[in-house]
ZAMARGU-4260 file (C-alpha; in steps of 0.2 Angstrom, whole numbers, plus 5000, padded with zeros to 4 digits):
<rodrens>
0) 5000/5000/5000 | 5006/5018/4996 | 5012/5027/5012 | 5000/5039/5021 | 5005/5057/5018
5) 4992/5069/5024 | 5003/5084/5025 | 5012/5081/5009 | 4995/5079/5001 | 4992/5097/5004
10) 5008/5103/4996 | 5010/5101/4977 | 5020/5117/4973 | 5033/5128/4983 | 5019/5141/4985
15) 5009/5129/4995 | 5025/5124/5005 | 5029/5142/5010 | 5012/5142/5019 | 5018/5129/5031
20) 5025/5134/5048 | 5043/5129/5051 | 5038/5116/5065 | 5028/5107/5052 | 5043/5103/5041
25) 5050/5088/5050 | 5033/5079/5047 | 5034/5084/5028 | 5051/5077/5027 | 5046/5061/5034
30) 5031/5059/5022 | 5042/5065/5007 | 5055/5052/5011 | 5042/5038/5012 | 5034/5044/4996
35) 5051/5044/4987 | 5055/5027/4993 | 5038/5020/4987 | 5040/5028/4970 | 5058/5022/4967
40) 5054/5004/4973 | 5041/5003/4958 | 5051/5012/4945 | 5069/5010/4949 | 5081/5024/4948
45) 5092/5034/4959 | 5088/5033/4977 | 5102/5037/4990 | 5106/5054/4984 | 5088/5060/4984
50) 5085/5053/5001 | 5100/5063/5008 | 5093/5080/5002 | 5075/5079/5008 | 5077/5092/5022
55) 5088/5103/5011 | 5076/5103/4996 | 5061/5107/5007 | 5071/5121/5016 | 5077/5129/4999
60) 5060/5129/4991 | 5052/5137/5007 | 5066/5150/5009 | 5068/5155/4991 | 5056/5161/4978
65) 5057/5147/4966 | 5056/5147/4951 | 5060/5166/4950 | 5075/5162/4961 | 5085/5150/4951
70) 5088/5133/4959 | 5101/5123/4950 | 5104/5105/4955 | 5121/5097/4950 | 5120/5079/4942
75) 5101/5079/4943 | 5099/5062/4951 | 5096/5070/4968 | 5081/5079/4962 | 5067/5067/4965
80) 5061/5076/4981 | 5062/5092/4971 | 5051/5085/4957 | 5038/5079/4970 | 5037/5097/4977
85) 5036/5106/4961 | 5020/5100/4953 | 5026/5083/4947 | 5021/5071/4961 | 5007/5063/4951
90) 5019/5059/4936 | 5033/5052/4947 | 5028/5034/4944 | 5031/5037/4926 | 5049/5043/4927
95) 5062/5034/4917 | 5048/5026/4906 | 5043/5031/4888 | 5033/5047/4888 | 5036/5049/4907
100) 5047/5060/4918 | 5066/5061/4916 | 5076/5054/4929 | 5086/5070/4929 | 5082/5089/4928
105) 5076/5094/4911 | 5072/5112/4906 | 5057/5107/4895 | 5049/5097/4909 | 5046/5111/4922
110) 5050/5130/4925 | 5057/5124/4941 | 5071/5115/4931 | 5081/5130/4925 | 5096/5120/4919
115) 5096/5102/4913 | 5109/5090/4921 | 5115/5072/4919 | 5133/5074/4920 | 5141/5081/4936
120) 5150/5097/4941 | 5140/5109/4930 | 5129/5119/4942 | 5141/5132/4947 | 5146/5137/4930
125) 5128/5137/4924 | 5124/5147/4940 | 5137/5160/4937 | 5131/5162/4919 | 5113/5165/4925
130) 5120/5177/4938 | 5129/5187/4924 | 5113/5187/4914 | 5103/5193/4928 | 5115/5207/4931
135) 5116/5212/4913 | 5097/5213/4912 | 5095/5222/4929 | 5087/5208/4938 | 5087/5205/4957
140) 5083/5186/4959 | 5094/5174/4968 | 5104/5161/4960 | 5107/5145/4970 | 5118/5130/4964
145) 5117/5114/4974 | 5133/5103/4971 | 5138/5087/4980 | 5138/5068/4979 | 5156/5069/4974
150) 5154/5082/4960 | 5166/5094/4969 | 5180/5081/4964 | 5179/5088/4946 | 5190/5102/4941
155) 5176/5111/4932 | 5168/5115/4949 | 5184/5124/4954 | 5186/5133/4938 | 5169/5140/4940
160) 5172/5145/4958 | 5188/5154/4954 | 5179/5164/4940 | 5164/5168/4951 | 5176/5173/4965
165) 5186/5185/4954 | 5170/5192/4947 | 5162/5194/4965 | 5146/5189/4958 | 5130/5188/4969
170) 5126/5169/4969 | 5125/5155/4982 | 5133/5138/4981 | 5126/5124/4992 | 5140/5111/4995
175) 5130/5095/4999 | 5144/5085/5008 | 5138/5067/5009 | 5153/5057/5007 | 5169/5066/5011
180) 5176/5075/5026 | 5183/5092/5021 | 5178/5101/5037 | 5177/5098/5056 | 5162/5087/5062
185) 5145/5095/5062 | 5138/5099/5079 | 5129/5113/5089 | 5144/5124/5090 | 5147/5123/5072
190) 5129/5127/5068 | 5130/5142/5080 | 5145/5149/5071 | 5137/5146/5054 | 5122/5156/5060
195) 5132/5170/5067 | 5144/5171/5053 | 5130/5172/5040 | 5120/5185/5049 | 5119/5203/5044
200) 5128/5211/5058 | 5144/5200/5056 | 5143/5203/5037 | 5141/5222/5039 | 5156/5223/5052
205) 5166/5212/5040 | 5163/5223/5026 | 5168/5239/5036 | 5184/5230/5041 | 5188/5226/5023
210) 5185/5245/5018 | 5195/5251/5033 | 5209/5239/5028 | 5211/5248/5011 | 5216/5264/5019
215) 5226/5258/5033 | 5245/5255/5031 | 5250/5239/5022 | 5257/5230/5038 | 5240/5233/5047
220) 5230/5227/5032 | 5240/5211/5031 | 5239/5208/5050 | 5220/5211/5050 | 5218/5199/5035
225) 5228/5186/5044 | 5218/5188/5060 | 5202/5186/5050 | 5208/5171/5040 | 5214/5162/5056
230) 5198/5166/5065 | 5188/5159/5050 | 5199/5143/5049 | 5196/5140/5068 | 5177/5142/5066
235) 5174/5133/5050 | 5188/5127/5040 | 5183/5137/5025 | 5200/5145/5020 | 5201/5136/5004
240) 5184/5142/4998 | 5188/5160/5004 | 5204/5160/4994 | 5193/5157/4979 | 5184/5172/4983
245) 5168/5164/4991 | 5162/5169/5008 | 5161/5152/5017 | 5147/5147/5029 | 5146/5130/5038
250) 5147/5116/5040 | 5129/5113/5046 | 5118/5098/5048 | 5108/5096/5032 | 5095/5086/5041
255) 5091/5098/5055 | 5079/5112/5050 | 5083/5122/5066 | 5101/5124/5058 | 5096/5125/5040
260) 5082/5138/5041 | 5090/5153/5049 | 5106/5151/5040 | 5097/5150/5023 | 5087/5165/5027
265) 5103/5175/5032 | 5112/5170/5016 | 5096/5174/5006 | 5096/5192/5013 | 5115/5195/5012
270) 5120/5208/4999 | 5137/5199/4996 | 5147/5192/4982 | 5147/5173/4981 | 5143/5163/4996
275) 5146/5145/4999 | 5136/5136/5012 | 5143/5119/5017 | 5130/5106/5023 | 5133/5089/5029
280) 5120/5075/5024 | 5119/5056/5024 | 5116/5047/5008 | 5101/5036/5009 | 5095/5045/5025
285) 5079/5038/5032 | 5079/5021/5024 | 5090/5008/5033 | 5095/4998/5019 | 5101/5013/5009
290) 5110/5020/5025 | 5120/5004/5027 | 5124/5002/5009 | 5125/5019/5000 | 5134/5012/4985
295) 5121/4998/4981 | 5107/5010/4984 | 5114/5025/4973 | 5105/5018/4957 | 5093/5004/4960
300) 5081/4993/4950 | 5064/4989/4957 | 5065/4983/4975 | 5055/4977/4990 | 5054/4991/5002
305) 5053/4980/5017 | 5068/4968/5013 | 5078/4980/5002 | 5080/4966/4989 | 5082/4972/4971
310) 5076/4964/4955 | 5091/4957/4947 | 5094/4948/4930 | 5101/4931/4931 | 5111/4933/4915
315) 5129/4939/4917 | 5132/4957/4913 | 5144/4964/4900 | 5152/4974/4914 | 5155/4959/4925
320) 5163/4950/4910 | 5175/4964/4907 | 5180/4965/4925 | 5182/4946/4927 | 5193/4945/4912
325) 5203/4960/4917 | 5207/4951/4933 | 5213/4936/4924 | 5224/4946/4913 | 5231/4956/4928
330) 5234/4939/4937 | 5248/4935/4925 | 5254/4953/4920 | 5259/4964/4935 | 5260/4979/4923
335) 5241/4980/4921 | 5232/4993/4931 | 5214/4999/4931 | 5207/5017/4932 | 5190/5023/4936
340) 5182/5040/4937 | 5171/5038/4953 | 5162/5023/4945 | 5170/5008/4954 | 5154/4998/4954
345) 5147/5004/4938 | 5162/4999/4928 | 5165/4983/4938 | 5182/4988/4945 | 5176/4986/4963
350) 5180/4968/4960 | 5197/4972/4953 | 5201/4983/4967 | 5197/4969/4980 | 5209/4958/4971
355) 5223/4971/4967 | 5220/4986/4978 | 5237/4993/4974 | 5234/4993/4955 | 5216/5000/4955
360) 5214/5019/4955 | 5198/5029/4958 | 5202/5047/4953 | 5185/5054/4957 | 5174/5063/4945
365) 5188/5068/4934 | 5188/5060/4917 | 5201/5072/4910 | 5213/5068/4924 | 5209/5049/4922
370) 5215/5049/4904 | 5231/5059/4906 | 5234/5049/4922 | 5233/5033/4912 | 5244/5041/4898
375) 5257/5044/4911 | 5257/5026/4917 | 5258/5020/4899 | 5273/5032/4896 | 5283/5023/4909
380) 5279/5005/4904 | 5263/5001/4913 | 5247/4994/4904 | 5233/5005/4911 | 5214/5001/4907
385) 5204/5017/4909 | 5186/5010/4912 | 5174/5025/4908 | 5156/5025/4902 | 5155/5031/4884
390) 5145/5046/4889 | 5158/5052/4902 | 5173/5049/4890 | 5166/5063/4880 | 5172/5075/4894
395) 5190/5069/4891 | 5191/5071/4872 | 5205/5083/4872 | 5215/5072/4883 | 5212/5057/4872
400) 5218/5067/4857 | 5233/5077/4865 | 5239/5066/4879 | 5236/5048/4871 | 5234/5048/4852
405) 5247/5061/4847 | 5260/5052/4858 | 5254/5035/4853 | 5253/5029/4870 | 5246/5012/4874
410) 5231/5017/4885 | 5217/5004/4885 | 5200/5012/4885 | 5186/5000/4891 | 5170/5009/4886
415) 5155/5004/4895 | 5136/5009/4891 | 5139/5010/4872 | 5124/5014/4862 | 5107/5018/4869
420) 5104/5015/4888 | 5086/5015/4890 | 5079/5024/4906 | 5094/5036/4909 | 5090/5044/4892
425) 5100/5055/4881 | 5112/5062/4894 | 5119/5044/4897 | 5118/5037/4879 | 5134/5031/4872
430) 5131/5039/4855 | 5147/5047/4850 | 5163/5037/4855 | 5164/5028/4838 | 5164/5044/4828
435) 5176/5054/4839 | 5188/5039/4842 | 5188/5032/4824 | 5194/5049/4818 | 5210/5049/4828
440) 5226/5043/4821 | 5235/5028/4830 | 5219/5023/4838 | 5212/5005/4837 | 5193/5004/4840
445) 5183/4988/4843 | 5165/4984/4848 | 5159/4968/4856 | 5144/4959/4849 | 5143/4947/4863
450) 5151/4942/4880 | 5164/4930/4872 | 5169/4944/4860 | 5171/4956/4874 | 5182/4944/4884
455) 5193/4942/4868 | 5194/4961/4866 | 5201/4962/4884 | 5214/4949/4880 | 5218/4958/4864
460) 5220/4975/4872 | 5231/4968/4886 | 5243/4961/4872 | 5242/4977/4861 | 5257/4988/4865
465) 5258/4997/4848 | 5247/5012/4853 | 5230/5016/4861 | 5216/5004/4859 | 5198/5005/4864
470) 5184/4992/4865 | 5165/4996/4868 | 5151/4986/4875 | 5133/4989/4879 | 5124/4991/4896
475) 5115/4976/4903 | 5117/4957/4901 | 5124/4946/4887 | 5116/4931/4879 | 5123/4918/4892
480) 5137/4912/4881 | 5150/4902/4890 | 5167/4911/4890 | 5183/4900/4887 | 5195/4899/4901
485) 5208/4906/4890 | 5200/4917/4876 | 5211/4920/4861 | 5217/4937/4856 | 5209/4944/4840
490) 5219/4948/4824 | 5219/4967/4823 | 5208/4974/4810 | 5199/4957/4805 | 5181/4953/4806
495) 5171/4937/4805 | 5158/4930/4793 | 5144/4922/4802 | 5132/4918/4788 | 5135/4918/4769
500) 5123/4924/4756 | 5124/4931/4738 | 5112/4946/4737 | 5113/4957/4753 | 5127/4960/4765
505) 5124/4965/4783 | 5140/4972/4790 | 5137/4974/4809 | 5148/4982/4822 | 5144/4979/4841
510) 5128/4975/4849 | 5117/4975/4833 | 5123/4958/4827 | 5108/4948/4834 | 5097/4961/4824
515) 5107/4958/4808 | 5105/4939/4810 | 5086/4940/4813 | 5084/4952/4798 | 5095/4940/4787
520) 5082/4926/4792 | 5068/4937/4786 | 5077/4942/4770 | 5081/4924/4766 | 5062/4921/4768
525) 5059/4934/4754 | 5072/4926/4743 | 5085/4938/4746 | 5101/4928/4751 | 5110/4937/4765
530) 5127/4938/4771 | 5130/4943/4790 | 5147/4949/4796 | 5153/4955/4813 | 5165/4969/4809
535) 5173/4968/4826 | 5184/4983/4822 | 5178/5001/4817 | 5197/5005/4815 | 5207/4998/4807
540) 5194/4992/4794 | 5194/4974/4787 | 5197/4982/4770 | 5199/4965/4762 | 5183/4958/4768
545) 5173/4974/4764 | 5180/4974/4747 | 5174/4956/4745 | 5157/4961/4751 | 5156/4976/4739
550) 5160/4966/4724 | 5149/4951/4727 | 5133/4958/4734 | 5120/4970/4727 | 5116/4978/4743
555) 5128/4982/4758 | 5121/4989/4774 | 5132/4994/4789 | 5124/4994/4807 | 5131/5002/4822
560) 5125/5009/4839 | 5133/5025/4836 | 5130/5042/4828 | 5133/5047/4810 | 5152/5049/4807
565) 5157/5033/4815 | 5159/5015/4807 | 5147/5018/4792 | 5156/5034/4787 | 5173/5025/4788
570) 5166/5011/4777 | 5159/5023/4764 | 5175/5033/4764 | 5185/5017/4760 | 5173/5012/4746
575) 5174/5029/4738 | 5193/5030/4738 | 5194/5012/4731 | 5183/5016/4717 | 5169/5005/4723
580) 5158/5020/4723 | 5157/5033/4709 | 5158/5051/4711 | 5139/5053/4713 | 5138/5040/4727
585) 5130/5027/4716 | 5137/5011/4710 | 5136/5000/4695 | 5129/4986/4705 | 5132/4990/4724
590) 5119/4999/4734 | 5126/5005/4751 | 5115/5011/4766 | 5124/5015/4782 | 5112/5013/4797
595) 5117/5023/4813 | 5109/5033/4826 | 5099/5047/4819 | 5104/5065/4820 | 5093/5068/4836
600) 5093/5065/4854 | 5081/5051/4858 | 5072/5052/4875 | 5072/5039/4888 | 5062/5023/4885
605) 5064/5004/4884 | 5079/5000/4874 | 5070/4991/4861 | 5058/5005/4858 | 5072/5017/4857
610) 5081/5007/4844 | 5065/5005/4834 | 5064/5024/4834 | 5082/5025/4829 | 5078/5013/4814
615) 5090/5000/4820 | 5078/4986/4824 | 5075/4971/4813 | 5060/4978/4803 | 5069/4994/4799
620) 5084/4984/4792 | 5073/4974/4781 | 5064/4989/4775 | 5080/4998/4771 | 5085/4983/4760
625) 5069/4983/4750 | 5071/5002/4748 | 5088/5000/4742 | 5082/4988/4729 | 5068/4999/4724
630) 5055/4987/4729 | 5039/4991/4738 | 5033/4983/4753 | 5016/4980/4762 | 5012/4973/4779
635) 4994/4966/4777 | 4995/4955/4792 | 5007/4963/4804 | 5022/4957/4796 | 5033/4962/4781
640) 5029/4956/4764 | 5033/4960/4746 | 5020/4970/4737
</rodrens>
């Protein structure tokens, strides 16, 4: 049964929240937390981070005039309470489903989402941009950026703070510290100092002291500055943020309304430059299973609220196959290391770290650093595997080019979540790595069609010392294939023929191989003899095999789970330069059709539905073949047929 929420039932918008008395807020927090747990138990999604900011979310919407005041949430997975309180409660059980709410903030979804977020560490930069826009247009609204859940480990956050401090912009940064100790423990004394130091009297006296220091002799000014700095350090430990130009307040207990409310009111009313409020919260707060195991309840599948047990697929995941094979390789090669950017669970490297703790490195949410860190290891003889989601590798493109490819360093890139990823939507889709990696000199790019192929690609990468090499694999589980105890390395740049035909050739890269085989079966039924090839390599291409396909088939289709500009474009470029295509892109016999992700962002849905929208399902492949042949089709009884 859904939880009883009598007070929450009266609050559907922040305007209604602001009518409540402060002493009603603890009850609202309990009900909001119960509602969120019930929702996520049914839909899956991100749980721990949202549970940790329930009180903070309530306090921010009560104190500030949202949406006129801009409330910008970093990452976005901590915003389920925010969505419930901003008119979207009735839709929350549709989240991460086709046509339903996004699991992250999304501008077109609500006026209360002023900036979209799926990747981390963007909120301060966006907030500073909004603060400048406000000032340029003569506005007076407040800008509040909430950052946390590890997002402060990324350099972009400090770049933004440095810029904001230098500009002395009026904005507020809330540092939600839920997993790191960067300040003294929270307690009544710390809360008292935070309230005092954020109050108008203190700020007024501090400003007078600053102005006075400007006209005093330099020695006096320096002495006053040091005294203030020393005092602030004793009170709060915020010297680092002060050096960046922020006025630091905190730390305070982010679950205590008696601490939160007066401090938030003070910083709301302060006519200061940038202010940083440091709050301490507990990830998973209020749900015992999530409190005990924050990592397992960060992102969850559907689960039983009482037991905490999550629904799990019995099939082995691609991530697990990668991790297990890497452990095998590292057992016989001490030069192999593993690097993750704050995703030890998501990339499977938690298992590697348990086996080889001195050879596994979690660098935090810092993909740029992760890549160059790997390059440094490779430069001095190690064999680093940088395991990074495709969507997050985008953030380190310059480092892949400049620090790895140009120097031809043998960094191994294990690219998880390749292709469309379902419920997480376009911010997490692995759409672009094939295109941006295949264009780089010295780079070898592979894509696994099943778990056995993935294991072989790990072995291939471990043995490849000639330069950088990357292999991509999808989210989710494989087909249950049995992996050999000692998988063989692949020959670089060589594909494999799975089925031979004479009329149509389907050249598949990566996870669309099963689709290609199913489409070939349908085409065979229509009398169109079809060849199916697993390309394995986007770069270097198997030019000998592609030439044979081009010369002995009437239609050649390429299939890939990547954007335009990737594998299919490489194949077309090769065919054109070899004279297998004429100058008009037509052929004397060969008809080429590259099938890739369309030039659009596809909203979250079930993966099969997303691939159907992308034109990468079985029926789309068959239709494309008939279109290339100039034949019409009809579907009189729900299945494809010749006209």
